[in-house]
C-alpha positions, -999 to 999 in steps of 0.1 A, spaced: -481 314 428 -493 350 424 -466 354 397 -474 326 378 -501 342 358 -477 370 349 -449 345 338 -476 326 319 -487 359 301 -451 366 293 -444 336 278 -475 337 255 -465 375 244 -431 357 236 -445 327 216 -456 350 181 -422 362 179 -408 331 180 -432 318 159 -423 348 135 -391 336 136 -395 301 127 -396 304 84 -368 323 87 -349 297 103 -364 270 81 -348 290 51 -318 295 68 -314 260 72 -326 252 38 -298 275 21 -272 258 47 -285 226 31 -283 237 -3 -250 248 0 -235 214 14 -250 196 -15 -243 217 -43 -214 199 -55 -239 168 -57 -267 188 -76 -241 204 -100 -244 200 -142 -236 162 -149 -203 159 -166 -201 155 -203 -210 118 -214 -181 123 -241 -150 109 -225 -118 123 -237 -102 91 -255 -132 80 -274 -137 88 -311 -175 94 -319 -170 77 -352 -170 42 -343 -163 28 -377 -130 47 -379 -122 34 -343 -124 0 -358 -105 6 -390 -79 23 -375 -76 -9 -352 -73 -30 -386 -107 -45 -377 -130 -57 -403 -163 -37 -401 -198 -48 -415 -229 -28 -427 -255 -25 -451 -269 -5 -480 -302 9 -472 -328 32 -488 -356 23 -464 -352 61 -443 -384 51 -420 -386 60 -382 -390 22 -379 -357 10 -397 -339 39 -382 -346 25 -343 -344 -13 -357 -310 -7 -371 -295 14 -345 -293 -20 -324 -288 -43 -351 -253 -57 -342 -243 -36 -377 -211 -15 -372 -226 12 -399 -254 17 -424 -246 34 -457 -279 56 -465 -287 54 -503 -296 88 -517 -278 80 -549 -305 55 -562 -334 72 -539 -348 108 -536 -322 131 -522 -339 151 -494 -322 162 -465 -352 170 -444 -358 130 -444 -321 123 -437 -324 144 -407 -351 130 -393 -336 94 -400 -302 102 -386 -322 116 -351 -339 81 -353 -309 65 -353 -296 81 -319 -299 55 -289 -300 77 -261 -303 48 -238 -271 27 -252 -248 62 -247 -261 66 -211 -247 30 -205 -217 30 -221 -206 70 -206 -201 86 -241 -216 99 -272 -203 71 -297 -231 54 -318 -233 17 -319 -236 21 -359 -223 50 -377 -246 68 -402 -230 76 -436 -245 86 -467 -241 80 -504 -248 111 -521 -263 112 -560 -240 127 -581 -208 110 -599 -174 120 -593 -174 141 -628 -202 163 -612 -192 171 -576 -220 192 -566 -204 198 -532 -237 216 -520 -249 184 -511 -218 168 -494 -221 201 -474 -257 195 -465 -252 159 -459 -224 168 -433 -243 196 -419 -275 173 -404 -246 153 -389 -233 128 -411 -202 106 -403 -191 103 -436 -201 105 -475 -199 80 -501 -188 92 -538 -201 70 -566 -183 65 -600 -149 84 -591 -125 83 -618 -95 99 -609 -72 119 -585 -87 151 -595 -122 138 -587 -109 121 -554 -94 153 -543 -126 170 -549 -143 148 -528 -119 153 -499 -117 188 -503 -157 196 -500 -157 172 -469 -133 196 -449 -136 229 -432 -104 253 -441 -78 247 -414 -65 270 -392 -31 288 -395 -19 266 -366 -25 233 -382 -1 213 -399 -26 196 -423 -44 224 -441 -35 205 -474 -53 198 -492 -75 231 -484 -109 226 -476 -141 241 -491 -164 234 -465 -188 263 -455 -188 270 -421 -223 262 -403 -217 236 -373 -254 242 -354 -269 213 -363 -242 189 -369 -225 198 -334 -259 194 -318 -265 161 -335 -230 148 -322 -236 164 -288 -203 184 -289 -202 224 -291 -200 244 -325 -156 250 -315 -154 212 -306 -171 199 -340 -146 222 -365 -120 206 -341 -126 170 -350 -148 170 -380 -121 165 -404 -111 135 -426 -94 103 -415 -67 95 -419 -52 126 -432 -64 138 -395 -56 110 -376 -81 120 -349 -105 126 -374 -144 117 -373 -151 121 -413 -149 91 -435 -142 96 -471 -155 70 -490 -145 65 -528 -163 45 -553 -142 26 -580 -172 15 -601 -155 18 -638 -123 4 -659 -107 38 -658 -112 42 -617 -92 7 -624 -62 19 -640 -59 48 -620 -61 33 -588 -25 44 -577 -36 80 -585 -69 79 -570 -58 62 -535 -27 82 -525 -49 112 -527 -47 127 -490 -77 122 -469 -94 89 -490 -103 67 -461 -119 40 -478 -120 25 -514 -156 8 -522 -158 -15 -553 -188 -17 -569 -190 -48 -584 -224 -44 -604 -216 -13 -621 -176 -21 -627 -190 -52 -648 -215 -33 -664 -192 -7 -673 -168 -31 -684 -195 -48 -707 -204 -75 -686 -236 -64 -679 -254 -96 -685 -225 -118 -669 -217 -99 -636 -193 -129 -628 -173 -128 -655 -131 -135 -648 -123 -98 -661 -143 -84 -634 -127 -104 -604 -93 -95 -619 -102 -59 -620 -115 -64 -582 -81 -78 -573 -65 -52 -590 -78 -29 -567 -78 -48 -536 -39 -53 -542 -34 -13 -542 -55 -8 -511 -35 -38 -494 -1 -23 -509 -9 15 -492 -29 1 -462 -61 17 -471 -95 1 -462 -112 -17 -490 -148 -25 -491 -173 -40 -514 -206 -57 -514 -211 -90 -498 -236 -120 -488 -239 -152 -467 -220 -168 -499 -190 -146 -504 -184 -127 -473 -158 -153 -454 -141 -153 -489 -138 -117 -493 -125 -110 -459 -101 -136 -459 -89 -119 -494 -81 -87 -471 -112 -67 -477 -117 -50 -441 -154 -32 -446 -179 -48 -462 -220 -46 -465 -241 -75 -459 -272 -65 -470 -296 -40 -482 -331 -28 -481 -355 -49 -458 -335 -42 -424 -318 -74 -408 -334 -100 -434 -327 -137 -424 -298 -138 -452 -282 -103 -439 -283 -118 -402 -265 -149 -418 -239 -128 -437 -234 -107 -406 -228 -139 -383 -206 -158 -409 -186 -123 -414 -182 -119 -380 -167 -154 -370 -143 -151 -399 -135 -121 -387 -128 -129 -348 -156 -105 -339 
């Protein structure tokens, strides 16, 4: 019994050492746990699936599926948010008849980004593809405007009043980067200056990857940029073969109102002569398997789809109005969607 106090005292002297070791032991255990769980804490895999194209409209057109959209000059954030979940396939942001403002365009594009949908689908493809109608006519071709629209992230450009092959070719080359020497589709030679920082950030990919996939379809079968040529004059109708066979042209969009006005039927847009011109352009598109687009409404969308149009607008400013919703419903039904 006389040894007990000494033994007790010995344990008492050891206890502080054990206490001092405990923090170190806890740290060692923590490191071990972190090593074990490190794989699950690593950076998540990119959302973009390898087989998912970023431009949904091209995906659908490539599959010969009809697509539906609107032409809109309402660039508010409220409109952008509503349109991103509207059930449409595309929106043409109209900067031909509205002010050209790249900063407003950039904010609108960001407003259309639906991260919740992307996360749910597991890829970066937007439900509604944003396209931009630029202000210059084909004969003007101010390529800096095209460059700025693409550099903020647009997925396609709509060129008004194109009348011949030279103007169509100018449209295509203004959208293309010069391709590497290793590419077998270097022609027509691109003239777009390389500064992909903002566009690649908006698309959610790296700058090098953007340079690779930001090319015009169907010239580049895996491309994500859509060149839309508007046919709106008698001269364009006469030269539709040379326009439509220009490499890189993705869609021919007939503007019935301007076409009728240019033909002298501004007071009678429904004149039979205007419809004959429309059908001439459509027939050329069908021969060459190039998607043909036109404006429609609830009263015409079904007929236009039956004729062979594959890209139609079903409304304009005001978002998804009752008329737009009805036209979209009728169109999707006629297209089997």
